[in-house]
C-alpha positions as MATLAB code, in Angstrom:
seq = 'XXXXXXXXXXXXXXXXXXXXXXXXXXXXXXXXXXXXXXXXXXXXXXXXXXXXXXXXXXXXXXXXXXXXXXXXXXXXXXXXXXXXXXXXXXXXXXXXXXXXXXXXXXXXXXXXXXXXXXXXXXXXXXXXXXXXXXXXXXXXXXXXXXXXXXXXXXXXXXXXXXXXXXXXXXXXXXXXXXXXXXXXXXXXXXXXXXXXXXXXXXXXXXXXXXXXXXXXXXXXXXXXXXXXXXXXXXXXXXXXXXXXXXXX';
ca = [
       0.000    0.000    0.000;
       1.321    3.454   -0.958;
       1.723    5.889    1.895;
       3.169    8.786   -0.167;
       2.163    9.791   -3.697;
       4.171   12.480   -5.481;
       2.436   13.299   -8.777;
       3.906   15.457  -11.557;
       5.479   18.053   -9.291;
       7.568   20.888  -10.674;
       9.262   23.690   -8.769;
      10.301   26.805  -10.658;
      12.405   29.540   -9.056;
      12.865   33.053  -10.420;
      10.876   35.259  -12.771;
      13.018   36.848  -15.484;
      15.520   33.980  -15.360;
      13.697   30.789  -14.404;
      15.251   27.662  -12.918;
      13.459   24.317  -12.784;
      14.547   22.764   -9.479;
      12.012   19.940   -9.976;
      10.675   18.993  -13.394;
       7.466   16.930  -13.650;
       8.648   14.435  -11.043;
       6.478   11.503   -9.917;
       6.997    8.528   -7.591;
       5.274    6.597   -4.815;
       6.553    5.312   -1.476;
       5.070    2.146   -0.043;
       4.216    1.767    3.633;
       7.257    0.358    5.458;
       9.686    1.251    2.678;
      13.134    2.802    3.272;
      13.853    4.983    0.252;
      17.002    7.004   -0.428;
      17.233   10.104   -2.627;
      20.579   10.738   -4.340;
      21.961   12.985   -7.071;
      24.603   15.625   -7.821;
      24.639   19.028   -6.097;
      21.804   21.132   -7.478;
      19.869   18.110   -8.736;
      16.778   18.898   -6.650;
      17.228   16.498   -3.697;
      16.729   19.084   -0.964;
      13.933   20.835   -2.865;
      12.126   17.506   -3.115;
      12.479   16.885    0.612;
      11.279   20.437    1.316;
       8.085   20.069   -0.727;
       7.286   16.635    0.749;
       7.837   18.044    4.249;
       5.580   21.068    3.463;
       8.442   23.498    4.150;
       8.092   24.621    0.514;
       5.357   24.280   -2.106;
       5.766   22.990   -5.661;
       4.791   25.318   -8.501;
       2.500   22.618   -9.876;
       1.655   19.027   -8.986;
       0.098   17.015   -6.181;
       1.451   15.372   -3.032;
      -0.673   12.994   -0.980;
       0.156   11.370    2.348;
      -2.194    8.570    3.396;
      -4.430    9.708    0.522;
      -4.688   13.271    1.912;
      -3.689   16.228   -0.264;
      -1.074   17.992    1.880;
      -0.472   21.039   -0.324;
      -3.638   22.856    0.688;
      -3.123   22.666    4.453;
      -2.705   26.036    6.177;
      -2.168   27.589    9.590;
      -2.931   25.435   12.624;
      -3.973   22.464   10.477;
      -0.576   22.504    8.740;
       1.330   22.837   12.039;
      -0.638   19.925   13.504;
      -0.059   17.828   10.387;
       3.711   18.403   10.537;
       3.868   17.550   14.224;
       1.728   14.412   14.070;
       2.258   12.934   10.608;
       5.862   13.839    9.755;
       9.043   12.964   11.637;
      12.168   15.020   10.883;
      15.824   14.073   11.345;
      18.407   16.723   10.454;
      22.154   16.731    9.869;
      22.790   18.975   12.891;
      20.418   17.123   15.302;
      18.430   20.305   16.235;
      18.357   19.373   19.931;
      17.807   22.104   22.546;
      20.833   22.489   24.840;
      18.823   23.683   27.854;
      16.751   20.468   27.915;
      17.787   16.951   28.872;
      17.831   14.254   26.183;
      14.533   12.915   27.551;
      12.917   16.375   27.526;
      14.081   16.877   23.928;
      12.544   13.574   22.857;
       9.115   14.253   24.395;
       8.952   17.847   23.108;
       6.376   17.039   20.366;
       4.156   15.432   23.026;
       4.588   18.440   25.320;
       3.482   20.724   22.467;
       0.467   18.452   21.944;
      -0.356   18.685   25.682;
      -0.188   14.902   26.105;
      -0.522   13.778   29.738;
       2.787   13.341   31.570;
       2.082    9.681   32.342;
       1.580    8.928   28.632;
       4.705   10.957   27.771;
       6.785    8.871   30.188;
       5.354    5.621   28.788;
       6.140    6.553   25.176;
       9.575    7.883   26.124;
      10.586    4.583   27.732;
       9.226    2.650   24.727;
      11.128    4.650   22.098;
      14.323    4.964   24.186;
      14.358    1.178   24.605;
      13.929    0.604   20.863;
      16.823    2.996   20.109;
      19.051    1.816   22.967;
      19.373    5.212   24.648;
      17.525    4.575   27.918;
      20.622    5.446   29.959;
      20.971    8.873   28.303;
      17.599   10.406   29.139;
      18.806   12.543   32.069;
      21.959   13.736   30.328;
      22.362   17.096   28.592;
      23.091   17.354   24.882;
      26.749   18.300   25.506;
      27.260   15.134   27.576;
      26.541   12.712   24.726;
      28.354   11.802   21.511;
      27.223   12.871   18.043;
      25.871    9.414   17.306;
      23.913    9.364   20.575;
      22.552   12.864   19.867;
      21.375   11.737   16.434;
      19.660    8.665   17.910;
      17.931   11.021   20.360;
      16.742   13.166   17.438;
      15.427   10.001   15.725;
      13.567    9.163   18.949;
      12.040   12.653   19.012;
      11.004   12.258   15.366;
       9.311    8.922   16.101;
       7.619    9.622   19.442;
       4.409   10.857   17.796;
       4.323    7.712   15.598;
       4.439    9.700   12.330;
       3.298    8.317    8.972;
       6.711    8.941    7.428;
      10.202    9.758    8.719;
      12.106   12.347    6.635;
      15.889   12.476    7.039;
      18.199   15.070    5.490;
      21.863   13.920    5.419;
      21.448   12.360    8.908;
      25.086   11.206    9.084;
      26.624   14.399    7.668;
      28.116   15.516   10.994;
      29.209   12.086   12.231;
      32.441   10.082   12.104;
      32.334    6.762   10.251;
      31.649    4.601   13.311;
      28.831    6.846   14.565;
      27.405    7.008   11.031;
      27.352    3.195   10.889;
      25.603    3.026   14.292;
      22.982    5.570   13.205;
      22.311    3.802    9.893;
      21.967    0.464   11.669;
      19.403    2.211   13.885;
      17.475    3.444   10.829;
      17.627   -0.044    9.316;
      16.432   -1.652   12.565;
      13.422    0.634   13.091;
      12.472    0.197    9.429;
      12.743   -3.593    9.595;
      11.308   -4.237   13.060;
       8.884   -1.336   13.489;
       7.962   -0.838    9.808;
       8.810    2.882    9.969;
       8.433    4.338    6.459;
      11.559    6.418    5.817;
      12.679    8.795    3.069;
      16.298    9.946    3.298;
      18.422   12.359    1.282;
      22.109   11.452    1.278;
      25.225   11.933   -0.837;
      27.020    8.989    0.799;
      26.769    5.661   -1.103;
      27.607    3.640    2.005;
      24.790    5.322    3.936;
      22.446    4.839    0.963;
      23.202    1.106    0.885;
      21.080    0.687    4.034;
      17.953    1.692    2.056;
      15.607   -0.688    0.196;
      15.431    1.508   -2.910;
      17.333    4.497   -4.269;
      15.877    7.218   -6.493;
      18.570    9.092   -8.413;
      17.649   12.629   -9.424;
      19.333   14.745  -12.105;
      18.204   18.223  -13.199;
      15.002   17.877  -11.181;
      13.901   14.629  -12.845;
      14.254   10.954  -11.957;
      17.353    9.629  -13.712;
      17.270    6.053  -12.426;
      16.099    3.867   -9.554;
      17.544    0.673   -8.130;
      16.352   -1.841   -5.554;
      18.383   -3.728   -2.968;
      18.437   -7.506   -3.150;
      19.907   -9.780   -0.493;
      23.478   -8.520   -0.847;
      24.195   -5.026    0.545;
      27.764   -5.047   -0.815;
      26.435   -5.606   -4.323;
      23.824   -2.865   -3.822;
      26.592   -0.488   -2.676;
      28.524   -1.223   -5.891;
      25.406   -0.587   -7.990;
      24.976    2.787   -6.249;
      28.613    3.679   -7.028;
      28.103    2.693  -10.686;
      24.978    4.852  -11.110;
      26.643    7.825   -9.405;
      29.612    7.478  -11.785;
      27.232    7.649  -14.761;
      25.382   10.604  -13.200;
      28.546   12.673  -12.878;
      28.848   15.903  -10.892;
      29.523   16.386   -7.195;
      27.180   14.506   -4.903;
];
């Protein structure tokens, strides 16, 4: 079953000199899928993530999440939709230094005025899944980058969103922390069926996905699916990127 439908979206910037950041782009994401978005710099990866996340609007086209047209949401309805239906994971974690890790994770529930007892219950559940139960009383500066990113994943998931959107989630991490974080993404996708869409330039990171969409000049250039062998999938990603050209 499709959870996300992106239909014929285009995004044009400028007036006298126009630039097509997205050009008649269409694809679907199935429930429980882990999809990666790759392409050279300026290919439209971030623009695509922005329009799916409702941060930006396409010039034309339609985006549906769970069959609901998300492009016509406004004001409080849009804010509520973002908080309850979308989970966000950023490159720079976006945790608040004055709060503990636990307080950061439950922030979406606090904003939704969820009862404290329910907040505590959900916090323990998600912290256990992500293996960060011993970090909940620590401050952000007392944990490693990998731990901070797992905390931001927990915050993104605590409202049980329809889709998790990740923008270069390993961009600020060393290779070991990046591996730990990607194994976390893979685990929650496999065991908890969390539908995930991730933008990355890193082929090793991308090899944890089930499917990769390659974008060039705002259009889909190619797509590949992972079989049983992740090493082979990694090599296929490298091969497509070599054909794509440009800086990733």
